[in-house]
C-alpha positions, 0 to 999 in steps of 0.5 A, a space after each residue: 418126317 414122313 415126307 411126300 416122297 417117302 410116302 409115295 405109295 400111301 399118297 397114290 392110294 389116296 388119290 384113286 378113292 376120290 371118285 366115290 362116296 359112302 353110297 358106293 351101291 349105286 355109284 355107277 348109276 348115279 355117275 351115268 345120270 348126273 352132268 359132268 360138272 356135278 360129278 365131282 360133287 360125289 368126291 367125299 368119304 373116308 377110307 382105310 388103306 390096306 397093302 397088297 403089294 410092296 414095291 421098293 420104290 415105295 419104301 414100305 417094309 411089310 409085305 403082309 396082306 391086310 396091313 393098314 398103311 393109313 387112312 384117308 379123307 376126301 374134303 373137296 373137289 373141282 370139275 375142270 371143263 378144260 381137262 375133263 378131269 376132277 381136281 380132288 383134295 384129301 387129307 392124310 393120317 399115316 402109318 404111324 397114326 400122324 395127321 399130316 399138317 401145316 406149320 399152322 397145325 391146320 390139315 395139309 391138303 394133298 392134290 391130284 386129278 382123276 378121269 374116267 368111270 368107276 371101272 376104269 379110273 385114271 389117276 394123274 399125279 399133279 404135284 410130283 409126289 407120287 413115285 411107284 416107279 421110274 417115270 411113272 405118272 398115270 395109274 389106273 384104279 377100279 371099284 369092286 362089287 364089294 365097294 372096295 377100291 383096287 389100285 393095279 393089285 398094289 392096295 385096296 381102300 376099304 370104305 369106313 365110318 369115323 375111321 380117319 378121326 379114331 386113327 389120328 394119334 398125333 400131327 406131323 409137319 409136312 407143309 408151310 401154310 400149305 406149301 410143301 417143304 422144298 418147293 420154295 414157297 413160305 419159310 421152312 423152320 429146318 433149324 427149329 430154334 425153340 424146338 417146337 417143330 414149327 416155323 416162327 417169326 424171327 427164326 432162319 427162313 429156308 424158303 429157297 432151300 431143299 429139305 436137309 437130309 440127316 442121314 449119314 452116308 459118309 463113313 457111318 458110325 451106325 454101319 460100322 456097328 451094323 457089321 460088328 459081331 462078338 463071338 462071346 456069349 453065344 455071339 451077338 451083334 453090336 445092336 442099339 441096346 449094347 452101344 456105350 461111349 467113353 470120354 465125351 468131348 464138349 457138345 458144339 453146334 454145327 450146321 444146325 445139329 449138336 455134335 460130340 466126339 468120343 473115345 474109340 473102342 477096341 479094334 475088334 469084331 469088325 470095329 475100326 474107328 479111331 474116334 467117333 462123332 455123335 449127333 442130335 439132329 433138329 426135332 430129335 432129343 437123343 443122340 445118334 451115331 455119326 461118323 467113323 473117324 481115322 479107320 485108315 491110321 495116320 502113318 506117324 501113328 506107328 512111327 511114335 507110338 508103335 503099340 497102339 492098337 488104332 483106338 484113340 482117346 478123349 477128343 476135344 474140340 476148337 470150334 466145330 471143325 477142329 478135334 484134338 486127340 490122344 494117341 496113346 501107347 497100348 495098356 498092355 504091358 508087352 511093349 517098350 513104348 513110353 511115348 504118347 502124343 496129341 494129334 489133330 484132325 480138321 474137317 470140311 464140308 456139311 454135317 453130319 457128312 463131314 470129311 475128317 483129315 488128319 494133320 498128318 504129325 503130332 501136335 506135341 509128344 511126351 517121350 516118357 510121361 508116367 515112366 519118368 520117375 525123376 520129373 513131374 512129366 505128364 503123358 500126352 493125355 486129355 488135350 483141352 483147347 482154351 483161347 483167351 480173350 487177346 486171341 492167345 490159344 492154349 492146350 492144357 493137357 496131362 495125366 497125374 501132372 497137368 501142364 499147359 502150352 501155347 498153340 498157334 491159332 492160325 495153324 492149331 500147331 505147337 507155337 514153336 515145336 519145342 519138346 517138353 523141358 519140365 518147364 526150364 524154358 517157360 514154354 510149358 507150365 505146370 498147373 496141378 497135380 493129383 490129390 495127396 491122399 490118393 490111394 495110388 500114392 498112399 498105397 502103391 507109391 505112384 504119383 497121385 492121379 488128375 486127368 481130364 482138365 479144362 479151363 474157363 474164363 468168367 470175369 477176371 478169373 480163370 477156372 482150372 477143372 481137373 478129375 482126381 482119383 480113380 475112374 472106371 471101377 463101377 461102384 468102386 469108383 472114386 472120381 470126382 471133379 475138383 477146381 482152382 481158380 487163378 488170375 492167370 491162365 498159367 496159374 497158380 490155381 488155388 481152391 478154399 484150402 
């Protein structure tokens, strides 16, 4: 949104032109002959705003001369005998060619006061929206012989005919029935549940709230991306066209936004995130980088899985504030690790600036995983959380072999802390394997692969989804999703065959 605070310079430009009409050649003569009460009737006309000087407080980015920063049309004025000033109103088409409107699509009216004459104008901010510098509330301007209006060397307004409507390409909601967002007047539709950009009856009313910021300032993932530099291919930064994500969690709703988590990347080129979150903010249709999680690695990671390089895999949510993840051993062969673990992080605060804290110890570990050639032991991979109708909570996980075990819903920890025992105690239950025709099995003698389990309940049946075969080989990938059904959460899960 082009907010009133961020458009301060543009709005200030608009204010100074209100004492003039389209007939600028004899404006001063008219001013001298008309009584004060009717001088404000001359406040009409359209102007193009040209940028002369950029100040940091203005929030603009271009410093070139004759850069068009918007258009203005003056629509009404009223003389105040007590203040001897003109109260003027005007409409804006901003630098992005958006007409500023109310939620009912009517043009939003900005207000200001102007006094003095054409060679020495005094402009007063009347609504707190003009900030060109610290504590500045009053500005000066003048009319040049050319008919242009200057404002303290910062901008020039050039009269034009029909430029305002010609410049309008879209609309931007900045007010609610004439009340600017954050003023406590009217319902402000930050959530925008139906996606139309406007407040509608029945949607949440936030009339007492300040405008919500969707800028990530805590552990910003995009800030990490912006500092990354890769030396190969002549050297390049990790720009938006190179962003990739892997192992996407389910999408969760949090504080009026949509969020998912993904696997961390190689700890190189300035990247140090263990996991990532991404968001869709209200009014947007694409995901943007959220937060960098666990850039400071929990101490238990090195104790349990020394070969892990810092990248964590396959996060999955329980609610919107608890995330489980995989602590894998390194893919490199120059280590003796066989153990992998499942960890947990929890969030406090308000999205997108959450504070994520690791649990400080593993939820469970698998000591041998794929290196166990005697038993169907899984790696502690791809955790997915399922809560049944009776409130009991489970984690289903694994690779090649899919297993399930129960968690404590009050703490999120394993139900009794016991280690995997091949199902002997009944605490861990074996649910599924990979496909018997998997080339890994038929050609290489390895266990057929399965991963990414997920349980969904519909009616009286539980459905277990798993991925079979091989991923991540481009067009040669054989990855596919299969599903089995059971009347019990612990199986057996069967398909049509």
